[in-house]
N, C-alpha and C positions, 0 to 999 in steps of 0.2 A: 682544438679537440671537440669533436661533436658530442653533444649531451645525449646520454642514453635515456631512452624512454621505455618503461616497462610495458609488457603486453597488456596488462590490465588497464593502464592509463590510456594506451592507444585504443583499446576496445571501448573504453568509456567515452572518449572524445568522438569516436566513430559513430556511436549510438547517438550522442548529442547532435552531431552534425546531420545525420539522417533525420532525427526528430525535428530539428529546425527547418530542414528542407521540406519535410512533409507539411509542417505548419504553414510554410510560405506558399506551398503548392496547393493546399487543400481547397481554397476558394476557387481556383481554376478547375480542379477535379469536380467540385460540386456543380459548378456551372455546366461543365461537359455532361455530367450525368443528368442534370435537370433538362437539358435539351432533348433527351430521349424519353422524357415523361410526358404524360397527358397534362393538361392544365389542372385537372382535378387532383392528380397525384402531386403536382408541384406545390399545391397549397395544403396537402394533407398534414395532419398533426396527430402523432409525431411524424416527422419527415422520414421517408424511406431512403435508404442509401443505395443498395445494389438490388434488393429483392423487390422489383416492381416490373410491370409489363413494359418492356422496351418497345419503342415505336419511332419511326422516322417521319411521322406525319408533320411534325413542326418544321423540319427541313424542307420537305415537299411544299408545304404551305407558303413559307416565306420566299422560296425560290420562284414560286408561281405568282405571288403577289407583289414582289419587289424585284427590281432589276439589279441583282447583286453584282453582276459583271460591271455595270456602269459605276457603281459606288466603289468597287475594288480598283478599277482603272483610275478613277479620280484620286484614290489614296495613293496609288503608285506614282502618279504625275506630281502630286503635291509633295510627297516624301522625297522622291528622287529629284525633283527640280529644286526644292529648297536645300537639299543637301549639296547638290552641285554648285548652286549659287554661293552657299556658305563657304565651300572650299575655295572657290575662286577668290573670295575676299580674305578668308582667314589665313591661307598659306602665306601670302606676301605680308600680311600684318604680323603673324607669328614669327616669320623669318626676320623681320625688321626688329622686333622686340627681343629676339633671342640673340642676334648676332650684332646688332647696332643699338644696344640699350642706352638709355639716358637716365638722368637722375629721377625723372618722372615715370619711367616705365612701369614700376610696380603700382604707383598711384593710378596710372591709366588702367592697368589690368584689374585693380580693385574696383575702380569706377565702373567698368564694363560689367563686372560680376555683380555689382550692386543693383544694376537694372533688373536682374533676375529676382530681386527681393521684393519688388513692387508688385502688388496684386494686379493682375491683368485687367480686372474689372475697373480699376481706377482710370484706365485710358480707353475704355470701350466706347464711350460717347464720342470723344474727338475722332477716334479711329473709324467709327461708323460714319460720321459726317464726312470725313476725308474720303472714304471709299465711295460715298454717294456723289460727292463733288467730282471725283476723278472717274466715275463710271466703272469702278472696280468691284462693286458689290456682286457676289456670286460669280466670280471669275477666277481662273487658275492663276493668272499673273498676280493679282492682289493677294491671294492666300499664300502663294510661294514667297512673296516678298515678306509677309508677316511672320510666317513660320521660320524663314531664314534669319530675320532680325531677332526673333525670340530665342533662337538657339545659338546665334553667333557667339555670344560671350563664352559659352561652354566649349564650343569648337576652337576658338582662339586660345583658351586656357589650356586645353588638352594638347593642341599642336605646339604651343609654346614650351610645354613641359617636355615633349618628345624632342623637339629641335635643340633644346638646351643640352641634351645628352650626346649630341653629335660633336665630335672634336672639330674645333675651329681650324685646325691645321689642314684638314682635307679641303675645306672651302678656300683657305689661302692658296693651297696648291693649285686649285682650279682657277683661281684669279691669276696666278702667275702664268698659267697656260693660255691666258687670254679669254677666259669665259666671261661673258657679260652677266649682269645681275640676274636676267631672266634664265639664261642658260644654267647658271649656278643653282637657281631654284628648281628648275624643271629637270635637268639632267643629273645633278649631283645630290641635292638636298632631298628632293622628293622620293627617289628610289631608296635612299638609305633609311627613310622614315616610313616605309610602306606598312610595317606592322602597326605603328601608332596611327597613321592616317586611316587604315582599314578599321581599326577599333573606333576611331572617331566617326567614321562614316556610318558604321553599324549603329552606334549610339544615337547619332543625329537622326537616322531613318526611324529608329524606334520612337524617339521623342516626337518626331513630326507625325508619325503614323498614329500615335495615341493622343495627339492633341485634340481636345474636345471643345475647349472654350471658344477659341477663335472660329473654328469650323462651324460650330453650331450657331454662332451669332453673325457670321459674315457670309454664310452660304445658305441657299434654299433648295435649289434643284440642280442647276447646270454643273456646278463645281462641288456638289455635295459629296464628301467621302464616306468611309464606313462608319464614322461616328454619328452621322445623320441617319445612316441605315439602321443602327442600333436604336437610336432615340425614336425612330418612327414606330417602334413597337410599345412605346409608352403613351397611353391615350388618356384623356380625361375620364373615360369610363373605368380605368384601372390599368395595372400593369399585367401583361400576359407573360408570366415568368417563364413558362416553357419555351414559347416562341422567342422571348428576349434572350434566354440563354442559348438557344440555337443560333440566333443571329450573332451573338457575341462570339460564339465558338467559330463561326465562319469568318468573322472580322479579324480575329487574332491568329487564324490558321496560317495565312501567308508570312506574317512577321515571325511566327514561331518556327516555321520551316527555314526562313532566312537565318534566324539565330542559331538554329541547329547546325546548318551547314557552315556558318561563319564562326562557330564557337572557338575553333583553334586560332584563327586569326585574331579574334577578340582577346583571348587569353594572352597571346603574344603581345598584343598592343598594350594591354593593361599592365603587363609585367616588364614592358620595354624600359631598359635602363635600370631595373631593380637590382640586377646582378652584374658585377663588373669583375 
């Protein structure tokens, strides 16, 4: 029997939900508004919220001074390439752990996840030296490999969770029909886990797109993504807040659009297996 909820309680929790959402969204809103201010107004005290002289000079200036398209293209290459490489590795790995587990499967999963607990700066020096030795500094290939490996534990964990919800009887039926392991993964398992894979892809793209530590330390010009584009507006002479906010808005715009159009798939993936 479903539990009844009064209208007052429902209204209260609705208000709480909207309030929490506004608090989370407010920094992004403030950044967006600051991008349309002059540098003088960006530093004004007390700060102005809506009642200021709106201008697009910051966007015009940064598009004329910086090659935004190049940085955006690099971000797309790095995020897309690292996500594709992570899926190629993670899908077979998650399949093996979900349908052919051993006594050490949980230990291996925890060990992989433990690598995310280590501060990235702890391995910066050896990674930097390896990149110089292999000639991968400021290259797409090197950054794709690093971003893939940094997000791989999360991708495997998510896919393992989704695959565990798929009945083993379906895979056994495919095996009885003569399906090989790869055909089983490609033609049976993967189509059934599309919602979970889609949400995993979207999350990995967001993580790779927003990665700043490795991209700032292992790139300079050729493979520099939008994180470098944003950082270029912070100079020793000071921070240009209005231009920095405009650059940040342009940097997050593509991923916001992607998240908006993929929100249905993301919700389906995050709730995959929750209701039986």
